[in-house]
C-alpha positions as CSV (number, residue, x, y, z in Angstrom):
1,X,-111.0,21.3,17.2
2,X,-109.6,18.5,16.5
3,X,-111.8,14.8,16.5
4,X,-111.8,12.7,19.2
5,X,-110.4,9.2,19.1
6,X,-111.2,7.7,21.8
7,X,-112.2,4.1,21.5
8,X,-116.3,3.2,21.7
9,X,-114.6,-0.5,23.7
10,X,-112.4,-0.7,26.7
11,X,-108.4,-0.3,26.1
12,X,-109.0,-3.7,27.7
13,X,-111.2,-5.6,25.4
14,X,-109.3,-4.6,22.5
15,X,-106.3,-5.5,24.1
16,X,-107.4,-9.0,24.4
17,X,-108.5,-9.7,21.5
18,X,-105.5,-8.2,19.7
19,X,-107.1,-5.6,18.3
20,X,-103.9,-3.5,19.3
21,X,-100.7,-2.1,17.2
22,X,-97.2,-1.4,19.0
23,X,-99.3,-2.9,22.3
24,X,-101.7,0.0,22.0
25,X,-105.4,-0.4,21.4
26,X,-106.4,0.6,17.7
27,X,-108.5,3.2,16.6
28,X,-111.5,1.7,16.2
29,X,-115.2,3.1,15.7
30,X,-118.9,1.0,16.0
31,X,-119.9,2.6,12.6
32,X,-120.3,-0.8,10.4
33,X,-119.1,-1.0,7.0
34,X,-122.4,-2.3,5.0
35,X,-122.3,-2.8,1.2
36,X,-125.1,-5.4,-1.0
37,X,-126.7,-5.6,-4.2
38,X,-125.6,-4.2,-7.1
39,X,-122.5,-2.4,-5.4
40,X,-121.2,-5.2,-4.0
41,X,-121.4,-7.6,-7.9
42,X,-119.1,-4.8,-9.3
43,X,-117.2,-4.4,-6.9
44,X,-116.2,-8.1,-6.4
45,X,-115.7,-8.1,-10.2
46,X,-113.6,-4.7,-10.1
47,X,-111.3,-6.6,-7.2
48,X,-110.6,-9.8,-9.2
49,X,-110.1,-8.5,-12.4
50,X,-107.0,-6.5,-10.7
51,X,-106.2,-9.4,-8.8
52,X,-105.7,-11.0,-12.7
53,X,-104.4,-8.5,-14.1
54,X,-101.9,-8.2,-11.2
55,X,-101.1,-12.1,-12.1
56,X,-100.0,-10.9,-15.4
57,X,-98.1,-8.7,-14.5
58,X,-96.2,-10.7,-12.6
59,X,-95.9,-13.7,-15.3
60,X,-94.7,-11.3,-17.6
61,X,-91.6,-10.0,-15.1
62,X,-90.5,-13.5,-15.3
63,X,-91.1,-13.7,-18.9
64,X,-89.9,-10.3,-19.8
65,X,-86.4,-9.2,-19.0
66,X,-87.3,-5.2,-19.9
67,X,-90.1,-5.0,-18.0
68,X,-88.3,-6.6,-15.2
69,X,-85.6,-2.6,-15.3
70,X,-88.8,-1.0,-14.5
71,X,-88.9,-2.2,-11.1
72,X,-85.2,-1.6,-10.5
73,X,-85.1,-5.1,-7.5
74,X,-81.0,-5.5,-7.2
75,X,-79.6,-8.8,-8.4
76,X,-81.1,-11.3,-5.1
77,X,-84.3,-10.1,-4.9
78,X,-84.6,-10.6,-8.5
79,X,-83.2,-14.1,-8.2
80,X,-85.6,-14.4,-5.4
81,X,-88.6,-13.2,-7.4
82,X,-88.1,-15.6,-10.6
83,X,-87.9,-18.5,-8.2
84,X,-91.0,-20.4,-8.8
85,X,-92.9,-20.7,-5.8
86,X,-94.1,-24.1,-6.2
87,X,-98.6,-23.4,-6.4
88,X,-100.8,-21.4,-8.6
89,X,-101.8,-18.7,-8.2
90,X,-98.5,-16.6,-7.8
91,X,-99.9,-13.9,-5.4
92,X,-102.6,-16.1,-3.2
93,X,-103.4,-13.1,-1.1
94,X,-103.4,-9.7,-0.6
95,X,-105.1,-6.2,0.2
96,X,-106.5,-4.0,-2.0
97,X,-107.2,0.1,-0.9
98,X,-110.1,1.9,-3.2
99,X,-112.4,4.6,-2.4
100,X,-115.9,3.7,-3.8
101,X,-117.6,6.0,-6.1
102,X,-120.8,5.9,-8.2
103,X,-119.5,4.3,-10.9
104,X,-117.1,1.8,-8.6
105,X,-114.2,1.7,-7.1
106,X,-111.2,3.3,-7.5
107,X,-107.8,1.7,-6.9
108,X,-105.1,3.2,-5.3
109,X,-102.6,0.2,-4.2
110,X,-102.5,-3.5,-3.6
111,X,-100.5,-4.8,-0.8
112,X,-99.2,-8.8,-1.9
113,X,-96.4,-8.0,0.9
114,X,-96.3,-8.4,4.6
115,X,-100.4,-7.6,4.5
116,X,-101.7,-7.4,7.6
117,X,-105.4,-6.9,9.0
118,X,-107.0,-10.3,8.6
119,X,-107.0,-10.7,12.1
120,X,-107.9,-7.0,13.2
121,X,-110.8,-7.0,10.6
122,X,-112.7,-10.3,11.6
123,X,-111.7,-9.3,15.4
124,X,-113.5,-5.9,15.4
125,X,-116.5,-7.3,13.1
126,X,-116.3,-10.2,16.1
127,X,-117.2,-7.7,18.6
128,X,-119.7,-5.8,16.5
129,X,-121.4,-8.8,15.6
130,X,-121.6,-9.9,19.5
131,X,-123.2,-6.7,20.6
132,X,-125.6,-6.1,18.3
133,X,-127.2,-9.7,18.1
134,X,-125.7,-10.9,15.1
135,X,-125.0,-14.9,14.4
136,X,-121.0,-15.3,14.4
137,X,-120.1,-14.9,10.9
138,X,-119.4,-18.6,9.6
139,X,-116.4,-18.1,8.0
140,X,-114.1,-15.6,9.7
141,X,-111.1,-14.3,8.1
142,X,-108.7,-16.2,9.6
143,X,-110.3,-19.6,8.8
144,X,-110.1,-18.3,4.8
145,X,-106.6,-17.1,5.2
146,X,-105.6,-20.5,6.7
147,X,-107.4,-22.6,4.2
148,X,-105.2,-21.0,1.5
149,X,-102.6,-21.3,3.2
150,X,-103.4,-25.2,3.1
151,X,-104.1,-25.0,-0.2
152,X,-100.4,-23.5,-1.1
153,X,-98.8,-26.3,0.7
154,X,-100.6,-28.9,-0.4
155,X,-99.3,-28.1,-4.2
156,X,-96.1,-27.4,-2.9
157,X,-95.1,-30.4,-0.5
158,X,-93.9,-33.5,-2.4
159,X,-93.3,-35.5,1.1
160,X,-97.4,-36.2,2.2
161,X,-96.6,-34.3,5.1
162,X,-100.1,-34.3,6.8
163,X,-100.3,-31.3,9.2
164,X,-97.4,-28.5,8.6
165,X,-95.4,-26.4,10.7
166,X,-97.1,-23.3,10.3
167,X,-94.1,-20.3,11.1
168,X,-95.4,-16.7,11.1
169,X,-92.2,-15.2,9.8
170,X,-91.5,-11.1,11.1
171,X,-89.2,-8.9,12.8
172,X,-89.7,-9.7,16.6
173,X,-90.5,-6.1,17.0
174,X,-92.8,-5.6,14.5
175,X,-95.6,-3.7,15.4
176,X,-98.7,-6.1,14.3
177,X,-97.3,-8.6,16.5
178,X,-100.5,-9.0,18.9
179,X,-102.6,-9.8,15.1
180,X,-99.6,-12.1,14.5
181,X,-100.0,-14.1,17.6
182,X,-103.5,-13.9,17.6
183,X,-103.1,-15.5,14.1
184,X,-100.6,-18.2,15.2
185,X,-103.6,-19.0,18.1
186,X,-106.0,-19.1,15.5
187,X,-103.5,-21.8,13.7
188,X,-103.0,-23.7,16.1
189,X,-106.3,-24.5,17.6
190,X,-107.4,-25.1,13.8
191,X,-105.1,-27.8,14.5
192,X,-101.9,-26.9,12.7
193,X,-98.6,-26.1,15.1
194,X,-98.3,-22.6,14.4
195,X,-95.0,-20.2,15.8
196,X,-93.9,-16.6,15.5
197,X,-90.0,-17.1,14.1
198,X,-87.7,-13.7,13.4
199,X,-86.1,-14.4,10.4
200,X,-82.6,-12.9,12.0
201,X,-83.1,-16.4,14.4
202,X,-84.0,-18.9,11.1
203,X,-81.7,-22.0,10.3
204,X,-81.2,-23.3,7.2
205,X,-79.4,-26.6,7.6
206,X,-79.3,-29.9,5.6
207,X,-81.7,-28.9,2.9
208,X,-84.4,-28.3,6.0
209,X,-85.7,-24.5,7.1
210,X,-85.6,-24.1,11.2
211,X,-86.2,-22.0,13.8
212,X,-86.5,-21.3,18.1
213,X,-90.0,-23.4,17.8
214,X,-88.2,-26.3,15.6
215,X,-88.3,-27.4,12.3
216,X,-90.5,-25.4,9.5
217,X,-92.9,-26.7,5.9
218,X,-94.6,-23.8,5.9
219,X,-93.8,-20.1,5.8
220,X,-96.4,-17.2,6.3
221,X,-94.2,-14.5,5.3
222,X,-95.0,-11.5,6.7
223,X,-92.2,-8.7,6.7
224,X,-91.6,-6.8,4.3
225,X,-89.0,-7.3,1.0
226,X,-88.0,-3.8,1.2
227,X,-86.5,-4.6,4.9
228,X,-86.0,-8.1,4.4
229,X,-83.1,-7.5,1.1
230,X,-82.1,-4.6,3.0
231,X,-81.1,-6.8,5.8
232,X,-80.4,-9.5,3.4
233,X,-77.0,-10.3,5.0
234,X,-78.5,-10.6,8.5
235,X,-81.1,-13.4,7.3
236,X,-79.2,-15.1,4.1
237,X,-80.2,-18.3,5.7
238,X,-84.3,-17.4,5.2
239,X,-83.3,-16.2,1.4
240,X,-81.5,-19.2,1.1
241,X,-83.6,-21.3,2.2
242,X,-86.2,-20.2,0.0
243,X,-83.6,-20.2,-3.3
244,X,-83.4,-24.0,-1.9
245,X,-86.9,-24.6,-1.9
246,X,-86.5,-25.5,2.3
247,X,-90.2,-25.2,2.9
248,X,-93.3,-23.4,1.2
249,X,-93.5,-19.8,1.6
250,X,-96.6,-17.9,1.0
251,X,-96.1,-15.1,-0.2
252,X,-93.7,-16.0,-2.1
253,X,-91.5,-13.2,-3.6
254,X,-92.9,-13.8,-7.1
255,X,-96.2,-11.6,-5.3
256,X,-93.0,-8.4,-4.9
257,X,-93.7,-6.6,-8.6
258,X,-97.5,-6.6,-7.6
259,X,-96.8,-5.1,-4.7
260,X,-94.7,-2.3,-5.9
261,X,-96.3,1.1,-7.0
262,X,-95.2,0.5,-10.2
263,X,-98.0,-1.8,-10.9
264,X,-100.3,0.9,-11.0
265,X,-97.9,2.1,-14.0
266,X,-98.5,-1.0,-15.8
267,X,-101.9,-1.1,-15.2
268,X,-103.2,3.0,-16.2
269,X,-99.8,3.5,-19.5
270,X,-101.8,2.6,-22.7
271,X,-97.9,1.4,-23.7
272,X,-98.7,-1.5,-21.6
273,X,-102.4,-2.3,-22.4
274,X,-101.4,-5.1,-24.7
275,X,-100.6,-7.5,-21.5
276,X,-104.3,-7.6,-20.8
277,X,-107.1,-9.5,-22.7
278,X,-110.2,-6.7,-23.3
279,X,-112.4,-7.5,-20.4
280,X,-109.3,-6.9,-17.4
281,X,-108.2,-3.4,-19.9
282,X,-111.9,-2.4,-20.0
283,X,-112.2,-3.0,-16.3
284,X,-108.7,-1.3,-15.4
285,X,-109.7,1.7,-17.3
286,X,-112.7,2.3,-15.0
287,X,-111.0,1.7,-11.4
288,X,-107.3,2.7,-11.9
289,X,-106.1,6.7,-11.6
290,X,-104.1,8.1,-13.9
291,X,-100.3,6.6,-13.2
292,X,-97.1,7.4,-14.1
293,X,-93.3,7.4,-13.5
294,X,-92.3,10.6,-12.6
295,X,-89.9,11.5,-15.0
296,X,-88.7,14.0,-17.9
297,X,-90.4,14.7,-21.3
298,X,-94.5,15.4,-22.5
299,X,-96.8,13.3,-20.8
300,X,-100.5,13.3,-21.5
301,X,-103.7,13.9,-18.8
302,X,-106.7,14.2,-19.3
303,X,-106.6,14.6,-23.0
304,X,-103.4,17.8,-22.0
305,X,-100.2,17.1,-23.4
306,X,-97.5,19.2,-20.7
307,X,-93.9,18.6,-19.6
308,X,-95.2,16.1,-16.8
309,X,-92.7,18.7,-13.8
310,X,-94.8,21.8,-16.1
311,X,-98.1,20.1,-14.9
312,X,-97.5,19.0,-11.7
313,X,-96.2,22.4,-10.5
314,X,-98.7,24.4,-12.4
315,X,-101.4,21.8,-11.1
316,X,-100.6,20.5,-8.1
317,X,-104.1,19.8,-6.4
318,X,-104.5,17.1,-9.0
319,X,-101.7,15.1,-8.5
320,X,-100.2,12.9,-5.7
321,X,-96.5,11.7,-5.2
322,X,-95.8,8.2,-4.0
323,X,-92.4,6.2,-3.5
324,X,-92.3,3.4,-6.0
325,X,-91.3,0.8,-3.2
326,X,-92.9,2.6,-0.2
327,X,-95.0,1.4,2.4
328,X,-97.4,2.0,5.2
329,X,-98.1,5.3,3.3
330,X,-94.6,6.7,4.0
331,X,-93.5,9.4,1.6
332,X,-96.8,10.1,0.2
333,X,-97.0,13.8,-0.6
334,X,-100.7,15.1,-2.1
335,X,-100.5,18.5,-4.0
336,X,-103.7,20.3,-2.4
337,X,-101.9,19.1,1.4
338,X,-98.7,20.2,0.2
339,X,-96.7,23.6,1.0
340,X,-95.7,24.8,-2.3
341,X,-91.6,24.9,-1.7
342,X,-92.1,21.8,-0.5
343,X,-94.0,20.3,-3.4
344,X,-91.8,21.7,-5.5
345,X,-88.8,19.8,-4.0
346,X,-90.5,16.9,-4.1
347,X,-91.4,17.1,-7.4
348,X,-87.7,17.7,-8.3
349,X,-85.9,15.2,-6.1
350,X,-88.3,12.5,-7.2
351,X,-86.9,13.2,-10.8
352,X,-83.9,13.3,-9.8
353,X,-84.4,9.7,-8.5
354,X,-86.2,8.0,-10.9
355,X,-87.9,6.0,-8.4
356,X,-91.1,7.9,-7.8
357,X,-94.9,7.5,-8.9
358,X,-97.4,10.0,-9.7
359,X,-101.0,9.2,-9.6
360,X,-104.1,11.7,-9.9
361,X,-105.4,12.7,-6.7
362,X,-109.0,10.9,-5.8
363,X,-111.4,13.1,-4.3
364,X,-113.8,10.7,-2.4
365,X,-116.9,10.9,-1.2
366,X,-117.2,12.4,2.2
367,X,-120.7,11.4,3.9
368,X,-119.7,8.7,5.8
369,X,-119.3,10.7,9.1
370,X,-119.1,8.6,12.2
371,X,-119.3,10.3,16.3
372,X,-115.7,11.3,16.4
373,X,-115.8,13.6,12.8
374,X,-113.9,11.0,10.7
375,X,-116.0,11.2,7.0
376,X,-114.1,10.0,4.2
377,X,-114.3,5.8,3.9
378,X,-111.3,3.7,2.5
379,X,-112.0,0.1,1.8
380,X,-109.6,-2.6,2.1
381,X,-110.3,-5.7,0.4
382,X,-109.1,-8.5,1.1
383,X,-108.5,-11.2,-1.7
384,X,-107.6,-15.1,-1.8
385,X,-106.6,-17.1,-4.9
386,X,-108.2,-14.9,-6.7
387,X,-111.2,-14.6,-4.8
388,X,-113.0,-11.7,-3.4
389,X,-112.7,-12.7,1.2
390,X,-113.2,-9.7,3.2
391,X,-112.5,-6.2,4.0
392,X,-111.0,-3.8,6.8
393,X,-112.7,-0.9,5.9
394,X,-110.7,2.4,7.7
395,X,-112.8,5.8,8.2
396,X,-110.7,8.9,7.9
397,X,-110.9,13.1,9.1
398,X,-109.0,13.7,5.7
399,X,-108.8,12.0,2.4
400,X,-105.3,10.6,2.5
401,X,-104.0,7.6,5.4
402,X,-100.7,8.8,5.7
403,X,-97.8,8.8,9.5
404,X,-98.7,12.2,9.4
405,X,-102.0,12.3,9.8
406,X,-104.9,12.0,11.7
407,X,-105.8,8.1,12.6
408,X,-108.0,6.3,11.0
409,X,-110.8,4.6,12.6
410,X,-110.9,1.0,11.9
411,X,-114.7,-0.2,11.3
412,X,-116.8,-3.4,11.6
413,X,-117.7,-5.2,8.5
414,X,-121.5,-5.8,8.5
415,X,-121.4,-7.9,5.0
416,X,-120.2,-11.2,4.9
417,X,-118.6,-12.7,1.9
418,X,-119.0,-16.6,1.2
């Protein structure tokens, strides 16, 4: 029997607190995520070393034209990536996704593009804390996020603006709009006027960016780059404003190389090891699964040399395929969960397109079972200005979180990161 995904809190309560997607409450669980001691210390160090490595790749993208070719961006997107956002670090915010193993975390992705979930994590944890008699978090994620945004703005600002007007920019029809509305309300309550804006409705005139809410000083960009550049003709004033430095954009497009799955090829393939200092290199070796671009030719896997297509077709259960520039789990296939004919076609079409990443399939622990039968814990590690800031943990019924799998359940967080 399929697991029940009934929520432990009422739909009305979840909707009231903005814990919703496309107008429906998120599937959640009361089972809290907790971590401490040496395990938390190891996770913190791994997160911060991975972020440091991503910053190095971002810098290398700017300096090294041959490296840019690996990512396959068009001319306009490349121009936007090369544009200095006006603050440091270049990757001020994001969320990693990992499974926890006895030897430490193993990361699958680093989401730096339209990263969602800050409010979901904080609001769900607040409900759980109130129900269990715990005090509210001293510094909830929304507060940390706002401080990071303002830190970037203060570096960028040359006009001495004390209270920047913030626009959270994404498509009006996006599913995470309830979360964005909650963030805008929090920013406004904290003393910074904030509104939601659709990039299609923004204007760029006389060196300033403006929308329905008026002039904009600080853009918190939630719209995903892939969608934005695919519809560049509809949002050209927004992109021109970025290139014209009309407002502070967080995140800037300098984060795009870190969001691409190609990043993990640069982390894993020994051909790129020279990019990183020794400590970063050692951390990546223990926390990043084997990852390569899907291409014809010989490859090495677990000490074996083989032609890549032959290896994937002979041992499908050991691999997973991902679109290099995919998101929300779309297009992800695990060989062990895919019918042989479909897997064979995916491998061969990926070889022809040249835009697919192949990664070693991780077999996570399944001991975190909740009452609804979800047993695989995926930890989402939020990072702000290079530091671990909090978590978006999810339990799922299978080791995969993709659109065609049963829905994952979001967990409250019992540990607070200072």
